[in-house]
C-alpha positions as a Markdown table, in Angstrom:
| # | Residue | x | y | z |
|---|---|---|---|---|
| 1 | Met | -47.2 | 68.0 | 27.0 |
| 2 | Thr | -50.3 | 68.8 | 24.7 |
| 3 | Pro | -53.3 | 66.6 | 24.7 |
| 4 | Ser | -52.8 | 65.5 | 21.0 |
| 5 | Tyr | -49.2 | 64.5 | 21.7 |
| 6 | Thr | -50.2 | 62.3 | 24.8 |
| 7 | Arg | -53.0 | 60.6 | 22.7 |
| 8 | Gln | -50.4 | 60.1 | 19.9 |
| 9 | Met | -47.9 | 58.5 | 22.3 |
| 10 | Met | -50.3 | 56.4 | 24.0 |
| 11 | Ala | -51.4 | 54.9 | 20.8 |
| 12 | Phe | -47.7 | 54.5 | 19.7 |
| 13 | Phe | -47.0 | 52.5 | 22.9 |
| 14 | Leu | -50.1 | 50.3 | 22.3 |
| 15 | Cys | -49.0 | 49.6 | 18.9 |
| 16 | Leu | -45.5 | 48.7 | 20.2 |
| 17 | Leu | -47.0 | 46.1 | 22.8 |
| 18 | Phe | -50.0 | 45.0 | 20.5 |
| 19 | Ala | -49.5 | 45.2 | 16.8 |
| 20 | Gly | -53.1 | 44.4 | 16.1 |
| 21 | Val | -54.3 | 47.5 | 18.0 |
| 22 | Cys | -52.9 | 49.6 | 14.9 |
| 23 | Arg | -55.1 | 48.2 | 12.2 |
| 24 | Ala | -55.1 | 50.9 | 9.8 |
| 25 | Asp | -52.5 | 53.5 | 8.7 |
| 26 | Leu | -52.3 | 56.2 | 6.0 |
| 27 | Val | -50.3 | 55.4 | 2.6 |
| 28 | Ile | -49.3 | 58.3 | 0.6 |
| 29 | Leu | -48.5 | 58.2 | -3.3 |
| 30 | Gln | -46.3 | 60.6 | -4.7 |
| 31 | Tyr | -46.4 | 61.7 | -8.5 |
| 32 | His | -44.8 | 64.3 | -10.7 |
| 33 | His | -45.7 | 63.7 | -14.4 |
| 34 | Val | -48.4 | 61.6 | -15.7 |
| 35 | Ser | -47.5 | 61.2 | -19.2 |
| 36 | Asp | -45.9 | 59.0 | -21.9 |
| 37 | Ala | -43.7 | 61.8 | -23.2 |
| 38 | Thr | -41.9 | 63.4 | -20.2 |
| 39 | Pro | -38.7 | 62.1 | -18.3 |
| 40 | Pro | -39.0 | 58.5 | -17.1 |
| 41 | Ser | -37.4 | 59.1 | -13.9 |
| 42 | Thr | -40.2 | 61.6 | -12.8 |
| 43 | Ser | -43.0 | 60.3 | -14.9 |
| 44 | Thr | -45.8 | 57.6 | -14.4 |
| 45 | Ser | -47.2 | 56.3 | -17.8 |
| 46 | Gln | -50.8 | 57.0 | -18.5 |
| 47 | Ser | -51.9 | 53.2 | -18.7 |
| 48 | Leu | -50.0 | 52.6 | -15.4 |
| 49 | Phe | -51.6 | 55.4 | -13.6 |
| 50 | Arg | -55.0 | 54.1 | -14.7 |
| 51 | Ala | -54.0 | 50.5 | -13.6 |
| 52 | Gln | -52.9 | 51.9 | -10.3 |
| 53 | Leu | -56.3 | 53.6 | -9.8 |
| 54 | Asp | -58.0 | 50.3 | -10.7 |
| 55 | Met | -55.9 | 48.3 | -8.0 |
| 56 | Ile | -56.8 | 51.0 | -5.5 |
| 57 | Ala | -60.6 | 50.3 | -6.3 |
| 58 | Glu | -60.2 | 46.5 | -6.3 |
| 59 | Leu | -58.6 | 46.8 | -2.8 |
| 60 | Asp | -61.5 | 49.0 | -1.7 |
| 61 | Leu | -59.1 | 51.4 | -0.1 |
| 62 | Glu | -60.5 | 54.7 | 1.2 |
| 63 | Val | -58.9 | 57.7 | -0.5 |
| 64 | Val | -58.8 | 60.7 | 1.7 |
| 65 | Pro | -57.6 | 64.3 | 1.6 |
| 66 | Leu | -54.0 | 64.5 | 2.7 |
| 67 | Glu | -54.1 | 67.0 | 5.4 |
| 68 | Thr | -57.0 | 65.3 | 7.4 |
| 69 | Gly | -55.8 | 61.8 | 6.7 |
| 70 | Ser | -52.4 | 62.8 | 7.9 |
| 71 | Arg | -53.8 | 64.2 | 11.1 |
| 72 | Ala | -55.8 | 61.3 | 12.0 |
| 73 | Ala | -53.1 | 58.8 | 11.2 |
| 74 | Leu | -50.6 | 60.6 | 13.5 |
| 75 | Arg | -53.3 | 60.8 | 16.3 |
| 76 | Gly | -54.2 | 57.1 | 15.9 |
| 77 | Glu | -57.7 | 58.0 | 14.8 |
| 78 | Leu | -58.1 | 56.2 | 11.6 |
| 79 | Asn | -60.9 | 53.8 | 11.2 |
| 80 | Asp | -60.5 | 50.1 | 10.6 |
| 81 | Ser | -60.0 | 50.5 | 6.8 |
| 82 | Gln | -56.6 | 51.3 | 5.3 |
| 83 | Gln | -56.4 | 54.9 | 4.0 |
| 84 | Leu | -54.7 | 56.4 | 1.1 |
| 85 | Ala | -53.8 | 60.0 | -0.3 |
| 86 | Ile | -52.7 | 60.9 | -3.5 |
| 87 | Thr | -50.2 | 63.8 | -4.1 |
| 88 | Phe | -48.5 | 65.5 | -7.2 |
| 89 | Asp | -45.3 | 67.6 | -7.0 |
| 90 | Asp | -44.5 | 70.6 | -9.1 |
| 91 | Ala | -47.8 | 71.1 | -10.7 |
| 92 | Tyr | -47.0 | 70.0 | -14.3 |
| 93 | Arg | -49.5 | 70.5 | -17.0 |
| 94 | Ser | -49.6 | 66.8 | -17.7 |
| 95 | Val | -51.3 | 66.3 | -14.3 |
| 96 | Leu | -54.3 | 68.4 | -15.4 |
| 97 | Thr | -54.4 | 66.6 | -18.8 |
| 98 | Asn | -54.0 | 63.2 | -17.9 |
| 99 | Ala | -54.5 | 62.6 | -14.3 |
| 100 | Val | -57.3 | 65.0 | -13.0 |
| 101 | Pro | -60.0 | 63.8 | -15.3 |
| 102 | Leu | -59.6 | 60.2 | -14.1 |
| 103 | Leu | -59.5 | 61.4 | -10.4 |
| 104 | Leu | -62.5 | 63.6 | -10.5 |
| 105 | Glu | -64.6 | 60.9 | -12.5 |
| 106 | Arg | -63.8 | 58.5 | -9.7 |
| 107 | Asn | -64.4 | 61.1 | -7.0 |
| 108 | Leu | -61.0 | 60.8 | -5.4 |
| 109 | Pro | -59.4 | 63.6 | -3.6 |
| 110 | Phe | -55.8 | 64.8 | -4.3 |
| 111 | Thr | -53.2 | 67.3 | -3.5 |
| 112 | Ile | -50.9 | 69.2 | -5.8 |
| 113 | Phe | -47.8 | 70.7 | -4.4 |
| 114 | Val | -46.8 | 74.0 | -6.2 |
| 115 | Asn | -43.4 | 75.5 | -6.5 |
| 116 | Thr | -44.8 | 79.0 | -7.2 |
| 117 | Asp | -42.0 | 80.6 | -9.2 |
| 118 | Ser | -42.6 | 78.2 | -12.1 |
| 119 | Val | -46.4 | 78.8 | -12.3 |
| 120 | Gly | -47.2 | 79.8 | -16.0 |
| 121 | His | -43.8 | 78.5 | -17.3 |
| 122 | Gln | -43.7 | 76.1 | -20.2 |
| 123 | Gly | -44.9 | 72.6 | -18.9 |
| 124 | Tyr | -46.4 | 74.0 | -15.7 |
| 125 | Leu | -49.9 | 74.9 | -14.7 |
| 126 | Asn | -50.8 | 78.8 | -14.8 |
| 127 | Trp | -52.6 | 80.5 | -12.1 |
| 128 | Gln | -56.0 | 80.4 | -13.9 |
| 129 | Gln | -55.8 | 76.6 | -14.1 |
| 130 | Leu | -54.8 | 76.3 | -10.6 |
| 131 | Thr | -57.6 | 78.6 | -9.5 |
| 132 | Glu | -60.1 | 76.4 | -11.3 |
| 133 | Leu | -58.7 | 73.3 | -9.8 |
| 134 | Asn | -58.8 | 74.8 | -6.2 |
| 135 | Ala | -62.4 | 75.4 | -6.8 |
| 136 | Gln | -63.1 | 71.7 | -6.8 |
| 137 | Thr | -63.8 | 70.5 | -3.4 |
| 138 | Leu | -61.8 | 67.2 | -4.1 |
| 139 | Val | -58.5 | 69.3 | -4.9 |
| 140 | Thr | -55.9 | 70.8 | -2.4 |
| 141 | Ile | -53.1 | 73.2 | -3.4 |
| 142 | Ala | -50.2 | 73.3 | -1.2 |
| 143 | Asn | -46.6 | 74.5 | -0.8 |
| 144 | His | -43.6 | 73.1 | -2.6 |
| 145 | Ser | -41.3 | 76.2 | -2.0 |
| 146 | Ala | -41.0 | 79.1 | -4.2 |
| 147 | Asp | -38.1 | 78.2 | -6.3 |
| 148 | His | -37.8 | 74.6 | -5.9 |
| 149 | Ser | -34.2 | 74.9 | -4.6 |
| 150 | His | -32.4 | 72.6 | -2.3 |
| 151 | Leu | -33.6 | 73.6 | 1.1 |
| 152 | Val | -30.9 | 71.7 | 3.3 |
| 153 | Arg | -28.3 | 74.0 | 4.5 |
| 154 | Arg | -25.1 | 73.7 | 2.0 |
| 155 | Pro | -21.7 | 72.9 | 3.6 |
| 156 | Glu | -20.4 | 76.5 | 3.1 |
| 157 | Glu | -23.6 | 78.3 | 4.1 |
| 158 | Ser | -23.9 | 80.0 | 7.4 |
| 159 | Ala | -26.9 | 79.3 | 9.6 |
| 160 | Thr | -28.0 | 82.9 | 9.3 |
| 161 | Ser | -27.8 | 83.0 | 5.6 |
| 162 | Trp | -29.5 | 79.6 | 5.3 |
| 163 | Lys | -32.4 | 80.5 | 7.5 |
| 164 | Ala | -32.9 | 83.7 | 5.5 |
| 165 | Arg | -32.8 | 81.8 | 2.2 |
| 166 | Val | -35.0 | 79.1 | 3.2 |
| 167 | Ser | -37.6 | 81.1 | 5.2 |
| 168 | Ala | -38.0 | 83.4 | 2.2 |
| 169 | Ser | -38.7 | 80.3 | -0.2 |
| 170 | Leu | -41.2 | 78.9 | 2.3 |
| 171 | Asp | -42.9 | 82.0 | 3.2 |
| 172 | Asn | -43.1 | 83.6 | -0.4 |
| 173 | Ala | -44.7 | 80.5 | -1.6 |
| 174 | Gln | -47.3 | 80.4 | 1.1 |
| 175 | Ala | -48.0 | 84.1 | 0.4 |
| 176 | Ala | -48.3 | 83.6 | -3.2 |
| 177 | Leu | -50.7 | 80.7 | -2.8 |
| 178 | Lys | -52.9 | 82.8 | -0.6 |
| 179 | Gln | -52.8 | 85.9 | -2.8 |
| 180 | His | -53.9 | 83.9 | -6.0 |
| 181 | Leu | -56.0 | 81.1 | -4.6 |
| 182 | Gly | -57.0 | 82.3 | -1.2 |
| 183 | Thr | -55.5 | 79.1 | 0.3 |
| 184 | Asp | -53.3 | 78.7 | 3.5 |
| 185 | Val | -52.8 | 75.0 | 3.7 |
| 186 | Ala | -50.4 | 73.8 | 6.5 |
| 187 | Met | -48.4 | 71.4 | 4.4 |
| 188 | Ile | -45.2 | 71.3 | 2.4 |
| 189 | Ala | -43.5 | 68.8 | 0.1 |
| 190 | Tyr | -39.8 | 69.0 | 0.3 |
| 191 | Pro | -38.1 | 69.6 | -3.1 |
| 192 | Tyr | -36.3 | 66.6 | -4.2 |
| 193 | Gly | -37.6 | 64.9 | -1.0 |
| 194 | Glu | -34.5 | 66.5 | 0.9 |
| 195 | Phe | -35.0 | 67.4 | 4.5 |
| 196 | Ser | -32.8 | 67.9 | 7.6 |
| 197 | Ala | -33.5 | 68.4 | 11.5 |
| 198 | Glu | -33.0 | 72.0 | 11.1 |
| 199 | Leu | -35.1 | 72.3 | 8.2 |
| 200 | Glu | -37.9 | 70.4 | 10.0 |
| 201 | Gln | -37.5 | 72.8 | 12.9 |
| 202 | Leu | -38.5 | 75.8 | 10.5 |
| 203 | Val | -41.5 | 73.7 | 9.3 |
| 204 | Ala | -42.5 | 72.8 | 12.8 |
| 205 | Glu | -42.3 | 76.5 | 13.8 |
| 206 | Arg | -45.0 | 77.2 | 11.2 |
| 207 | Gly | -47.4 | 74.3 | 12.2 |
| 208 | Trp | -47.0 | 72.6 | 9.0 |
| 209 | Tyr | -46.9 | 69.0 | 8.1 |
| 210 | Gly | -43.6 | 68.1 | 5.9 |
| 211 | Tyr | -43.6 | 65.4 | 3.3 |
| 212 | Gly | -40.5 | 63.7 | 1.7 |
| 213 | Gln | -40.0 | 61.1 | -0.8 |
| 214 | Gln | -38.9 | 58.1 | 1.4 |
| 215 | Ser | -41.3 | 55.2 | 1.3 |
| 216 | Gly | -43.3 | 53.9 | 3.9 |
| 217 | Ala | -46.9 | 54.4 | 5.6 |
| 218 | Val | -47.9 | 57.2 | 8.1 |
| 219 | Gly | -49.0 | 56.1 | 11.7 |
| 220 | Val | -48.9 | 57.1 | 15.2 |
| 221 | Ser | -45.1 | 56.5 | 15.3 |
| 222 | Ser | -44.4 | 58.8 | 12.4 |
| 223 | Val | -43.0 | 62.4 | 12.6 |
| 224 | Ala | -45.2 | 65.3 | 11.3 |
| 225 | Thr | -42.3 | 67.1 | 9.6 |
| 226 | Arg | -40.9 | 64.1 | 7.8 |
| 227 | Leu | -43.8 | 62.1 | 6.5 |
| 228 | Pro | -43.2 | 59.3 | 4.0 |
| 229 | Arg | -44.7 | 59.0 | 0.6 |
| 230 | Phe | -44.3 | 56.3 | -2.1 |
| 231 | Pro | -42.8 | 57.6 | -5.2 |
| 232 | Met | -45.0 | 56.2 | -8.1 |
| 233 | Ala | -42.8 | 56.9 | -11.1 |
| 234 | Thr | -43.0 | 54.2 | -13.7 |
| 235 | Gly | -39.9 | 52.6 | -12.2 |
| 236 | Phe | -41.2 | 52.4 | -8.7 |
| 237 | Gly | -45.0 | 52.1 | -9.2 |
| 238 | Gln | -45.3 | 48.7 | -11.0 |
| 239 | Leu | -48.3 | 46.6 | -10.2 |
| 240 | Thr | -46.2 | 43.7 | -9.1 |
| 241 | Ser | -45.1 | 45.6 | -5.8 |
| 242 | Leu | -47.9 | 48.1 | -5.6 |
| 243 | Lys | -50.2 | 46.0 | -3.5 |
| 244 | Asp | -47.5 | 45.6 | -0.8 |
| 245 | Lys | -47.2 | 49.4 | -0.6 |
| 246 | Leu | -50.8 | 50.2 | -0.7 |
| 247 | Leu | -51.4 | 47.8 | 2.2 |
| 248 | Ser | -48.3 | 48.6 | 4.2 |
| 249 | Lys | -48.2 | 49.8 | 7.9 |
| 250 | Ala | -45.9 | 52.3 | 9.7 |
| 251 | Phe | -43.0 | 50.5 | 11.2 |
| 252 | Pro | -43.7 | 50.5 | 15.2 |
| 253 | Ile | -40.7 | 52.4 | 16.3 |
| 254 | Asp | -40.6 | 56.1 | 17.3 |
| 255 | Ala | -39.5 | 57.9 | 14.1 |
| 256 | Ser | -38.3 | 60.8 | 16.0 |
| 257 | His | -35.3 | 58.6 | 17.1 |
| 258 | Leu | -34.2 | 58.0 | 13.5 |
| 259 | Pro | -31.0 | 59.8 | 12.4 |
| 260 | Asp | -30.8 | 63.0 | 10.5 |
| 261 | Ser | -30.7 | 62.7 | 6.6 |
| 262 | Pro | -27.4 | 64.3 | 6.0 |
| 263 | Ile | -24.8 | 61.9 | 6.3 |
| 264 | Thr | -21.3 | 62.1 | 8.3 |
| 265 | Ala | -20.1 | 58.8 | 7.1 |
| 266 | Asn | -20.4 | 57.0 | 3.8 |
| 267 | Pro | -21.9 | 54.3 | 3.9 |
| 268 | Pro | -23.9 | 55.5 | 6.9 |
| 269 | Thr | -25.1 | 53.0 | 9.7 |
| 270 | Leu | -28.7 | 52.8 | 10.6 |
| 271 | Ser | -29.3 | 51.5 | 14.1 |
| 272 | Leu | -32.8 | 50.4 | 15.3 |
| 273 | Thr | -34.2 | 49.1 | 18.4 |
| 274 | Leu | -37.0 | 46.6 | 17.4 |
| 275 | Pro | -40.2 | 46.0 | 19.5 |
| 276 | Gln | -39.8 | 43.1 | 22.0 |
| 277 | His | -42.0 | 40.7 | 20.1 |
| 278 | Phe | -40.1 | 41.2 | 16.7 |
| 279 | Asp | -37.9 | 38.4 | 15.5 |
| 280 | Gln | -34.7 | 40.0 | 13.9 |
| 281 | Asn | -34.5 | 37.1 | 11.4 |
| 282 | Leu | -37.8 | 38.4 | 9.8 |
| 283 | Leu | -36.3 | 41.9 | 9.2 |
| 284 | Thr | -35.4 | 42.4 | 5.5 |
| 285 | Cys | -33.5 | 45.6 | 4.5 |
| 286 | Phe | -32.2 | 47.0 | 1.2 |
| 287 | Ala | -30.1 | 49.8 | 0.2 |
| 288 | Ser | -30.3 | 51.9 | -3.0 |
| 289 | Gly | -28.3 | 50.6 | -5.8 |
| 290 | His | -27.0 | 47.7 | -3.5 |
| 291 | Gly | -29.9 | 45.3 | -3.2 |
| 292 | Arg | -30.5 | 43.3 | 0.0 |
| 293 | Ile | -28.1 | 44.2 | 2.9 |
| 294 | Ser | -27.2 | 42.1 | 6.1 |
| 295 | Val | -28.7 | 42.9 | 9.5 |
| 296 | Ala | -26.6 | 42.8 | 12.5 |
| 297 | Ala | -27.9 | 42.2 | 15.8 |
| 298 | Asp | -26.7 | 42.5 | 19.5 |
| 299 | Glu | -27.1 | 39.6 | 22.0 |
| 300 | Asp | -30.7 | 39.7 | 22.8 |
| 301 | Trp | -31.4 | 40.5 | 19.1 |
| 302 | Gln | -33.7 | 43.6 | 19.6 |
| 303 | Gln | -30.8 | 46.2 | 18.8 |
| 304 | Val | -30.0 | 45.8 | 15.2 |
| 305 | Ser | -28.0 | 47.9 | 12.8 |
| 306 | Val | -27.7 | 47.9 | 8.9 |
| 307 | Arg | -25.0 | 49.3 | 6.7 |
| 308 | Ala | -24.5 | 49.2 | 2.9 |
| 309 | Pro | -21.1 | 47.2 | 1.9 |
| 310 | Gln | -20.0 | 50.0 | -0.2 |
| 311 | Pro | -20.1 | 53.8 | -0.3 |
| 312 | Phe | -22.7 | 55.6 | -2.5 |
| 313 | Ser | -21.9 | 57.8 | -5.2 |
| 314 | Ser | -25.3 | 59.6 | -5.4 |
| 315 | Arg | -26.5 | 62.7 | -3.4 |
| 316 | Arg | -29.8 | 61.0 | -2.2 |
| 317 | Phe | -30.2 | 57.2 | -1.3 |
| 318 | Arg | -32.3 | 55.2 | 1.1 |
| 319 | Tyr | -32.4 | 52.1 | 3.3 |
| 320 | Asn | -35.6 | 50.3 | 3.2 |
| 321 | Cys | -36.6 | 47.7 | 5.8 |
| 322 | Thr | -39.8 | 45.6 | 6.0 |
| 323 | Tyr | -41.1 | 43.2 | 8.7 |
| 324 | Pro | -44.2 | 41.0 | 8.2 |
| 325 | Ala | -47.2 | 42.5 | 9.9 |
| 326 | Gly | -49.6 | 39.7 | 9.4 |
| 327 | Asn | -52.3 | 39.1 | 6.9 |
| 328 | Gly | -50.0 | 39.4 | 4.2 |
| 329 | Arg | -49.0 | 43.1 | 5.0 |
| 330 | Tyr | -45.6 | 44.5 | 6.0 |
| 331 | Phe | -44.4 | 47.2 | 8.4 |
| 332 | Trp | -42.2 | 49.6 | 6.2 |
| 333 | Leu | -39.4 | 51.7 | 7.2 |
| 334 | Ser | -37.4 | 54.0 | 4.7 |
| 335 | Gln | -34.4 | 56.1 | 6.0 |
| 336 | Ser | -33.4 | 58.7 | 3.6 |
| 337 | Trp | -29.7 | 59.8 | 3.5 |
| 338 | Leu | -28.3 | 63.0 | 1.9 |
| 339 | Asp | -24.6 | 63.4 | 0.9 |
| 340 | Leu | -24.2 | 67.2 | 0.8 |
| 341 | Ser | -20.6 | 66.7 | -0.6 |
| 342 | Gln | -22.4 | 65.6 | -4.0 |
| 343 | Ala | -23.5 | 68.2 | -6.3 |
| 344 | Glu | -27.0 | 69.7 | -6.3 |
| 345 | Asp | -29.5 | 68.6 | -9.3 |
């Protein structure tokens, strides 16, 4: 057992016993396009992006580099102020045009995750632009795979073939970033936000942090290879709910006990053991496309389970659960699910 793991678990158990000990967590925002002219499902309008930055300033949140913020949150080493990190997936040109000037003007650090095979293609940044961005102290460039393929093993794919395919995508992207930019950042954002236990193992073997697209905050109870981020596309990033997300806290249960994302039954069941001081009646859960779903509890009301009333027809979906954390804040848990019988994007 390493010293860092011991510190993390000690802080985690303190958090279970005394919720007030964990005063601050890290919230990560996830963007694709920042534009009024790109697909709505993956775009944040320019006016909304500016308004989001204004709210971050109004709440006096500390915006930190993603890697250092993640490390501190996992170790329970954050200071008393809530921290925030800003990320962009895919390295679209709209980010350079519409987001970067605002972020640099406000002296806010951010990370761009790059799928390296797309660099220089229409709508994407080229290597010269990425080089100029990488020269900025506020900017981090990191791995989003080489080809932006689905990295979770396909049902018909052998373990050997899958490992060779995915290892090549991970390592070729890392090599390209090192060759062109001189960077070797130990982070990856999973394409489509899809991950599995065996993919997490490959990421862990490389000593990287892995970031999904499930919502929630990062804290001592989080797992380094399945870190949550709040999607900020216009449909998800509206100001009416943004404050709750920005001030959210990591749900105080050991995230390593959460189930793997690929489902074996549709709809899946999520079982949770709540901390002893939690009241099951205050737990609220929602399922993608189903709205609020009921929470079933055992006799002592600490073991609970949630299950959507109907099967899902989409490839990716989530259960989101919140619990009051005091001072108008919420503990936030998002379990991502993946139906491998559904077609890839």
